[in-house]
C-alpha positions, 0 to 999 in steps of 0.5 A: 367535718373532715373525716380524717379529723374525726378519726384523729379525735376518735383515736385520742379519745380511745388512747385516753380511755385505755390509759384511764382504765390501765392499772400501771402507774409511772413513779420515781422515788427520790434516790438516797445518796451514798454516805460512808462517813460513819465507816471510812475507817474500819477498825476492830481489835480482839484480845488474845492470849498466845503461847510463846515458849522460848526454846534454847538448845543446850548446844547453843547455851554451851556455845554462848557460855564458852564465849563468856567464860574463857582464859584465866577464871580464878587467881589466888596470889597469897600463901595465907591460910592454905600455903597455895598460890594458883591460877586456874584456867579453862583449858578447853571448851565446856561440854553441857548436856541435859540429865534428869531436868538439870544441866550437867557441865564438864569444865576442863581446868588447868591449874598453875600454882606454887605450894609452900612446904616445910617448917617455920617456927621461932622466927626461922623459916625452913620452908620452900616453894615448888611449882605444880601443874594440874589438870582435870575435869570439874563436873557441875550440876545447874538448876534453872529458874526464871524471875522477872526476865532474869534466868536464875541458875544454881550451880554446885560442883558434883565432883573433880576428876584429876588426870593425875594425882596432885604432886610435886618433885622434891629431891627426885622424889614424887611427893603427893600434895593432895592433902594441900590442894583439896582444901584449897579447891574446896575454898575455890568451889564457891568461886567456881560455882558463881563464875559458872552461874554468871556465865550461864545467866549472861548466856540466858538473857532472854529479854532482848530476844523476846522484846525484839520479836514483840517489836517485829510483831507490832509492825502492821502487815498488809493483808489486802491490797485492793481494800487496803486491809491491815493486820497488827498485834499490840502486846500488853503483857507477858506471862511466865511459868517455870523454866524446864530442861528436857530433850537437850533444850531449855524451855522458858514457858511464856505467854503473851496477852495482846490485842489482834488488830485489823483495819481497812482503809488505813494502816494501824498506828501501833506504838511499841514501848518495850518499857511498858511490857511487864513480865508476870509469873503465873501457875497456868498459862491462858490460851485464847486466841481471837482474830478478826477475819475480813470477808470482802464482797464488792457491791457489784458482786452482791447486786448480781447475786440479789438480782438473780434471787429476784429473777422470775419472781412476781410480787402480786396482790390481786390483779396487781403485780410487779417484777424486779428488773434490776438491782443496785446496792450501796451504803448510807448511814450504816444501812444498805440501800437496795435500789429496785427497778420495778415494772408492771402495775407500778413502773420506776425505781424504788428503794429498800433499806436494811441493816446488813447481818451475817448468818454463820450457818448459811455463810450469807449476808442478809438484811434485817429490819427491811423497809422502803425508805421514807420517800419510796414508801410515801409515794407507794402509799399514795398509789395504794399500799399493796406493794408496801404490805408486810407480806410482799415486803417480807418476800422481797427482803428474803431475796436480799441476801448473798453468799460470802463463802468464797470471800470468807475462805479467802479471808481465812487464807489471808490469816492462815498464811501468818499461822503456818510457820510464818517467820517474821525474823530469824529464830522466830516462828508462828504456828496456829490454826483457826478452830471456828468462825463466829459473826461480829458485824457487817460494815459498809465501805465505799468499795465493798461490803465487809463482813468482820468475823471473829476467828478463834483457835490457838497460836504459838510463837516460838523463839528459838536459838541464841546468837 
């Protein structure tokens, strides 16, 4: 027999013997395909109560009231009862100030009238009429309250200061007519108070400003371009406590009950109907602000971190051991799939699955209920269940975690932009802060692992000024 042929046979037998003695086995488990059908749209909402004071500067009220109350404000065309006919004009702008929780108004008036004087008896009229002119300042006090969107005022005349005593000239002599004018003015007081109340109430119609602000807030805001992240507010109810007058401004203490809505993948469909917004009177305003904060972690980022976690580790049982060479991640049916490329006693790709969770202390996403997927586990058991043993599985699961601290900080930054003097429209400002972040859920999307967290804190929407 040829020696070369014998050498070839001997080499083949040796290779076969070595292969038979080797503990390394080549296996390839069935790959679970990605499936995000259950999380194509991420949608979360949180119920919040938001302080929403409407502040109106007394100066602005003064400007508005002067617009509504102008020119001739009262007319009496009959001498009946008081022997006076008069037309009352607002001579100059009303000056409004705040004193001791009430509004004080100085209303400059000009009165042009006729006074009837003399005798009329037994069918003989010996009376005459004279024109008179009068100007002065009427001081009024106004208290404010709120009822079902309506600002209610109660105005009383405090005093009247005439620049000159009411008088007429008869036969070259000045004759005081205070005794005639004052009763007429007393009759006029009620009319004047009502005129002022009507003007102030029209000026203090806050509903259009509040509704306009709520409508603006209901428009969704895009907060993340890369993952199509949106934020919106759905108003539900408006609460009101007493209106107050202090520090030269009128404050209507309102509170808003609303859903703070976040979505990823599509723009929220918010329908705002101002007719459904009710105003409810309350003694104490609730204040509990909740908002969803989204932290986006791309799969490539998470895979890289987890692969570093596995670096340098060997998973051993007796003389058998494997090393993780490469890690890939994706989602399937709400669970995270971890693809492990192994080498050592077993070579090939195997797959773990687990439920993604968030640890608020370490700010990490980790996997709960970790196990090899069914096909991977079945193949491992066929060659010996040592790798699928609970102890080794637990060690592997411990490496399947990654920090989202930076992503969370970015999410907080996105939300904080709208909490730091944000002005969606003229005269409306939003200010607040987040006091704490708590876990909600981790959602797997086609592009990223999204940790949805609930931020709590306080928020105030101030509506300032009248146009």
